[in-house]
C-alpha atoms as one frame of an Amber mdcrd trajectory, in Angstrom:
protein
 109.704  81.654 100.407 106.612  81.293  97.979 105.998  83.383  94.895 103.076
  85.013  96.741 105.228  86.098  99.696 107.980  87.676  97.142 105.181  89.449
  95.387 103.718  90.679  98.696 107.319  91.946  99.747 107.766  93.880  96.439
 104.142  95.356  96.525 104.784  96.322 100.138 107.847  98.277  99.014 105.952
  99.829  96.206 103.028 100.788  98.524 105.324 102.396 101.122 107.268 104.321
  98.293 103.949 105.684  96.979 102.839 106.699 100.404 106.033 108.572 100.857
 105.687 110.264  97.482 102.093 111.367  98.420 103.434 112.737 101.754 106.090
 114.693  99.891 103.554 115.973  97.160 102.715 119.262  99.089 106.425 120.260
  99.064 106.504 121.040  95.304 104.588 123.948  94.089 107.029 125.706  91.676
 110.051 124.943  89.413 112.396 126.128  92.143 111.006 123.230  94.290 111.658
 120.874  91.538 115.125 121.996  90.930 116.618 122.644  94.391 113.816 122.189
  96.865 114.523 125.717  97.877 117.390 124.514 100.022 114.716 123.260 102.575
 115.774 119.697 102.915 116.501 118.261 106.391 120.115 118.168 106.945 120.391
 114.484 107.786 118.249 113.530 104.571 120.319 116.015 102.415 123.685 114.639
 103.437 122.756 110.873 103.321 121.248 111.522  99.905 124.384 113.262  98.805
 126.414 110.262  99.983 124.177 107.869  97.953 124.460 110.179  94.996 128.110
 110.297  95.089 128.712 106.432  95.750 125.708 104.882  93.834 124.748 101.338
  94.320 126.422 100.031  90.984 129.657 101.666  92.141 129.598  99.753  95.398
 128.834  96.544  93.571 131.855  97.377  91.292 134.157  97.926  94.314 132.998
  94.598  95.784 133.732  92.815  92.404 137.078  94.566  92.387 137.850  93.281
  95.846 136.874  89.954  94.778 139.002  89.858  91.587 141.999  91.960  92.618
 142.402  91.450  96.374 144.265  94.044  98.356 144.913  96.560  95.685 141.073
  97.198  95.470 141.642  99.145  98.604 143.160 101.863  96.556 139.946 102.063
  94.583 137.791 102.389  97.645 140.189 105.037  99.132 139.869 106.997  95.942
 136.140 106.839  96.002 136.129 107.999  99.577 138.649 110.752  99.096 136.646
 112.037  96.166 133.589 112.252  98.546 135.496 114.155 101.059 136.960 116.389
  98.528 133.683 117.063  96.839 131.774 117.697 100.164 134.409 120.121 101.585
 135.803 121.886  98.513 133.314 121.543  95.645 129.844 121.729  97.478 130.410
 125.066  99.211 131.775 126.751  96.199 129.026 125.435  94.070 126.423 126.517
  96.375 127.873 130.098  96.742 128.351 130.422  92.919 124.777 129.316  92.381
 123.458 131.861  94.812 125.574 134.598  93.468 124.684 134.074  89.843 121.058
 132.817  90.296 122.087 129.442  88.756 119.731 126.573  89.895 121.142 124.058
  87.410 124.463 122.557  86.425 124.255 123.892  82.839 123.522 127.414  84.020
 126.255 127.181  86.722 128.921 126.422  84.073 127.762 129.064  81.694 127.240
 132.077  83.836 130.041 134.136  82.146 129.093 133.093  78.548 127.793 135.681
  76.256 124.313 135.799  74.656 125.657 134.293  71.405 127.077 131.027  72.958
 125.232 130.646  76.057 122.283 128.798  74.788 124.537 126.528  72.753 126.736
 125.807  75.753 123.881 125.014  77.981 122.103 122.755  75.458 125.433 121.006
  74.947 125.684 120.207  78.580 122.049 119.046  78.653 122.819 116.640  75.701
 126.027 115.169  77.367 124.323 114.751  80.640 121.207 113.197  79.063 123.190
 110.730  77.035 125.391 109.841  79.943 122.638 109.346  82.549 120.167 107.543
  80.205 122.974 105.062  79.452 123.630 104.627  83.276 119.952 104.325  84.473
 118.965 101.990  81.524 121.695  99.620  82.281 120.854  99.426  86.042 117.129
  99.149  85.200 117.881  96.258  83.007 119.786  94.565  85.646 117.111  95.039
  88.229 114.410  93.648  85.754 116.388  90.637  84.718 117.062  89.575  88.378
 113.588  90.280  89.639 111.439  89.148  86.802 112.057  85.318  87.414 110.967
  85.700  90.955 107.579  87.394  90.110 107.020  85.100  86.971 107.081  88.262
  84.581 108.525  88.713  81.214 111.445  91.302  80.790 109.168  93.747  79.217
 106.378  93.274  81.749 109.071  93.869  84.537 110.456  96.894  82.861 107.024
  98.518  82.221 106.104  97.846  86.034 109.433  99.431  87.399 109.090 102.313
  84.979 105.453 102.975  85.926 106.400 102.879  89.586 109.324 105.303  89.067
 106.961 107.550  86.989 104.002 107.723  89.303 106.074 108.248  92.466 108.403
 110.779  90.803 105.503 112.866  89.502 104.243 113.014  93.007 107.230 113.562
  95.001 109.900 115.060  92.630 113.315 116.125  94.263 111.884 115.839  97.671
 111.102 112.122  97.328 114.300 111.548  95.483 116.352 112.848  98.323 114.448
 110.862 101.098 114.608 107.678  98.911 118.428 108.091  98.496 118.817 108.393
 102.281 116.609 105.160 102.931 118.283 103.391 100.179 121.728 104.109 101.761
 120.661 103.081 105.158 119.057  99.864 103.749 122.098  98.983 101.812 124.195
  99.479 104.852 121.994  97.203 107.024 121.808  94.544 104.359 125.423  94.834
 103.748 126.238  94.156 107.307 123.971  90.949 107.204 125.618  89.943 103.826
 129.023  90.556 105.307 128.219  88.424 108.314 127.156  85.569 106.145 130.208
  86.022 103.808 132.635  86.047 106.917 131.001  82.804 108.119 131.467  81.042
 104.847 135.069  82.302 104.617 135.729  81.010 108.236 134.435  77.648 107.134
 136.483  77.601 103.894 139.848  78.855 105.455 139.586  78.185 109.095 141.000
  81.617 110.042 139.593  84.668 108.296 141.807  87.126 109.983 144.874  85.217
 108.966 143.485  84.927 105.485 142.892  88.681 105.186 146.443  89.362 106.548
 147.858  87.060 103.853 145.785  88.911 101.208 147.598  92.004 102.092 151.163
  90.483 102.643 151.443  87.897 100.145 153.957  88.665  97.235 152.644  89.105
  93.742 152.557  85.947  91.826 154.493  86.216  88.710 154.697  83.719  85.930
 158.251  82.852  84.488 157.529  84.629  81.156 156.075  87.750  82.781 158.602
  90.760  82.968 159.139  93.380  85.668 158.529  96.042  82.973 154.947  94.752
  82.373 154.428  95.035  86.119 155.635  98.577  86.007 153.258  99.443  83.339
 150.345  98.000  85.313 151.332  99.830  88.318 151.451 103.131  86.504 148.172
 102.416  84.791 146.452 101.458  87.980 147.616 104.526  89.660 146.587 106.968
  86.874 143.236 105.200  86.715 142.623 105.745  90.419 143.699 109.369  90.294
 141.249 110.178  87.381 138.610 108.220  89.041 138.873 110.843  91.868 138.707
 113.677  89.352 135.756 112.194  87.440 133.730 111.832  90.691 133.686 115.654
  91.183 131.372 116.526  88.332 128.674 113.729  88.446 125.391 115.708  87.918
 123.332 113.935  90.453 125.790 114.752  93.342 125.915 118.443  92.113 122.126
 118.516  92.160 122.419 117.547  95.743 124.956 120.199  96.481 122.554 122.773
  94.924 119.778 121.690  97.197 121.576 121.375 100.404 120.857 123.702 103.198
 123.644 125.629 105.156 125.572 123.103 107.080 128.038 123.618 109.972 131.507
 121.947 109.701 130.526 118.967 111.806 127.263 118.274 109.756 129.561 118.155
 106.555 130.938 114.937 107.654 127.701 113.019 107.591 128.072 112.439 103.767
 131.806 111.250 103.870 131.001 108.972 106.861 128.027 107.435 105.027 130.182
 107.034 101.839 133.061 105.427 104.072 130.622 102.900 105.533 129.354 101.772
 102.193 132.790 101.438 100.704 134.199  99.582 103.545 131.297  97.002 103.606
 131.726  96.561  99.757 135.507  95.969 100.200 135.085  93.489 103.021 132.411
  91.492 101.187 134.527  91.271  98.086 137.633  90.068 100.170 135.523  87.448
 101.891 134.132  86.359  98.595 137.915  86.006  97.276 138.891  83.960 100.264
 135.921  81.520 100.138 134.538  81.124  96.610 135.626  80.052  93.359 136.896
  82.511  90.530 133.951  81.905  88.390 131.167  82.570  90.926 128.664  85.406
  90.121 127.465  87.815  92.840 123.961  86.202  92.658 125.459  82.599  93.205
 127.441  83.862  96.080 124.317  85.313  97.628 122.554  81.894  97.198 125.604
  80.225  98.759 125.844  82.454 101.734 122.281  82.931 102.692 119.494  80.618
 103.704 116.652  80.305 101.093 114.175  82.209 103.252 116.621  84.936 104.013
 117.731  85.015 100.483 114.143  85.751  99.163 114.041  88.710 101.581 117.486
  90.319 101.069 117.671  89.901  97.220 114.265  91.550  96.519 115.116  94.335
  98.981 118.427  95.069  97.322 116.778  95.092  93.904 114.033  97.421  94.916
 116.649  99.698  96.523 118.496  99.753  93.226 115.300 100.472  91.318 114.054
 103.359  93.534 117.633 104.937  93.370 116.999 105.597  89.711 114.706 108.267
  90.516 117.396 110.922  91.246 119.135 110.713  87.783 115.786 111.148  86.119
 114.868 114.175  88.225 118.325 115.572  87.466 117.920 115.252  83.730 114.314
 116.630  83.784 115.329 119.601  85.544 117.912 120.267  82.868 115.303 119.796
  80.184 112.938 122.101  81.820 115.254 124.974  82.696 117.936 124.987  80.133
 116.401 123.723  76.784 113.927 126.544  76.478 115.277 129.981  75.366 113.036
 131.538  78.029 112.710 129.821  81.311 109.446 128.133  81.866 107.555 129.085
  85.061 105.038 126.253  84.658 105.755 123.250  86.780 104.050 121.125  84.220
 106.908 121.541  81.646 109.292 119.791  84.107 106.877 117.111  84.769 106.289
 116.372  81.016 110.156 116.334  80.613 110.361 113.659  83.448 107.712 111.519
  81.646 109.789 111.668  78.597 113.007 110.566  80.347 111.409 107.679  82.106
 109.918 106.417  78.738 113.390 106.635  77.035 115.057 104.992  79.947 112.566
 101.951  79.838 113.004 101.756  76.077 116.902 101.819  76.307 116.674  99.217
  79.050 114.803  96.918  76.853 117.189  97.031  73.720 120.492  97.267  75.692
 122.457  94.388  77.460 123.316  94.642  81.044 127.091  95.303  81.429 129.476
  97.220  83.523 131.259  98.734  80.511 128.516 101.330  79.717 128.434 102.471
  83.375 132.148 103.151  83.451 131.909 104.759  79.933 129.261 107.155  81.177
 131.177 107.813  84.466 134.445 108.821  82.577 132.618 110.594  79.795 130.896
 112.849  82.295 134.040 113.364  84.332 136.200 114.357  81.132 133.461 116.613
  79.736 132.374 118.706  82.857 134.980 118.112  85.631 137.874 120.059  84.156
 135.675 123.114  83.366 133.966 122.958  86.883 137.327 122.776  88.725 138.904
 125.538  86.672 135.840 127.844  87.249 135.615 127.082  91.018 139.231 127.842
  91.323 138.408 131.466  90.326 139.489 131.418  86.721 136.996 132.695  84.140
 136.889 130.724  80.770 135.648 132.081  77.546 132.427 130.674  76.027 134.297
 129.047  73.020 136.886 127.482  75.094 134.333 126.015  77.524 132.391 124.702
  74.661 135.515 123.081  73.266 136.627 121.681  76.560 133.327 119.914  77.040
 133.092 118.266  73.622 136.800 117.332  73.503 136.614 115.444  76.692 133.239
 113.750  75.755 134.219 112.883  72.246 137.761 111.573  72.994 136.310 109.232
  75.837 133.992 107.706  73.122 136.667 107.347  70.696 139.056 105.753  73.034
 136.477 103.590  74.388 135.590 102.273  70.909 139.402 101.483  70.209 141.032
  98.371  71.475 141.599  98.362  75.253 144.892  99.527  76.708 146.454  98.523
  79.890 144.012  99.753  82.579 141.978 101.663  80.042 144.727 104.282  80.501
 143.799 106.327  77.338 140.149 106.379  78.020 140.545 107.601  81.539 143.545
 110.000  81.355 143.885 111.529  77.959 140.367 112.989  77.433 140.583 114.589
  80.857 143.975 116.196  80.271 143.010 117.542  77.013 139.765 119.055  78.179
 141.692 120.493  81.310 144.331 122.079  78.862 141.574 123.639  76.649 139.844
 125.059  79.828 142.955 126.486  81.300 144.317 127.944  78.040 140.737 129.617
  77.493 140.947 132.393  80.068 139.347 135.680  79.742 142.426 137.549  78.558
 141.541 139.828  75.640 143.462 141.964  73.348 141.432 144.881  74.150 140.352
 144.846  77.806 137.721 147.502  77.178 135.851 145.428  74.591 134.243 141.977
  75.000 134.931 139.124  72.715 132.233 138.461  70.161 131.162 135.130  71.932
 131.096 137.046  75.354 129.127 140.039  74.113 125.842 140.810  75.750 123.027
 143.184  74.668 124.829 146.023  76.406 127.992 145.682  74.347 125.936 146.084
  71.092 123.719 148.958  72.155 125.065 152.689  71.864 125.541 154.513  74.929
């Protein structure tokens, strides 16, 4: 396909996205529409958007790479991701929505600090805003860098020009459509990834069939072959690897429960029946299964040093490749709107001491977030490590506090603040240290420490008739 045809395809996607943004513009009139869409999203759109937010595109790519490198054990990673989606949809989401309605908490920061006193509430909320901003800016900038590096050569643009073009598209469409556009975009991206994934799986299956002669038998051998152990390797080392892998998978489930983009979707979802709640887990299961199958077919067919782009080039014809690859990259770019909207909502609602009633404040916050994302994407290299760091840092900082509070236990403001920063800081410290087997310290120790602080920081007081100083409100200081 010629350059002009690729440019036409990318511009066509951009025009369609802009038209959808203009169509969604009339749905946003107040900050409540920006934050939660007033729970008026269509059920199908809300659930598919929640599935895409819970299992983002980069995580599906990581699952496919794990299937390519690890073989059968990658199934446990896929199962962990899907179980976390099911647990979040059936246990976390109803309780988050009920808690938000009870305490009038339209954001994650407000939701986690509803029982904090006046003295520490703003500090706690701004701490959550800072943690979420750092993590999501890191995640979105790395993904934007990936998309720009892969798409710029096809459009004959420099990296900076491609970043400005992508950032401008996200900025203009996001200002017009806001959360409504983000929800519809995520639903469309999930459907598009599923359709293109089926196409890529068919091509990978055909290539693996040519390489092995019997793909079904090769897949069975992938699950039944004994582990190849070198003579100098000891059984104890295998036991350590097994424990590290199991602990890593377990904390992958726990970290998935407090990802801010997914929680924004739960705050914006309408009332659902029990049958409708299965839409998001089914969508997540389809994406995870396709990723695993593509990775396993690549393991059967390709050489160990093959990159994902080289595999796509080998599997697909040139004409089909120049359609599938730009569509996948455009889907990855448009999916970055949701994290930007989530961070802008926190900036607009939780940073000011008094809540802003003007929608313009939220839009200026969104502009600042997009500019920071483009700048970070230009100065940072594209790598998987920052994505996992941000994922586990958010999980260790927010998931223990969220689980404890949703379980019915009230946490004191000081303990909540200590739990968040302990989990976040320990994740950064262990990430900077030399790697351990399966990154065991980075995934487990910060989460356990933060959970211990949250559990030990209950609302038990020496004098039950008097509030702690950190929990005091204005009513505790006024004479009767």
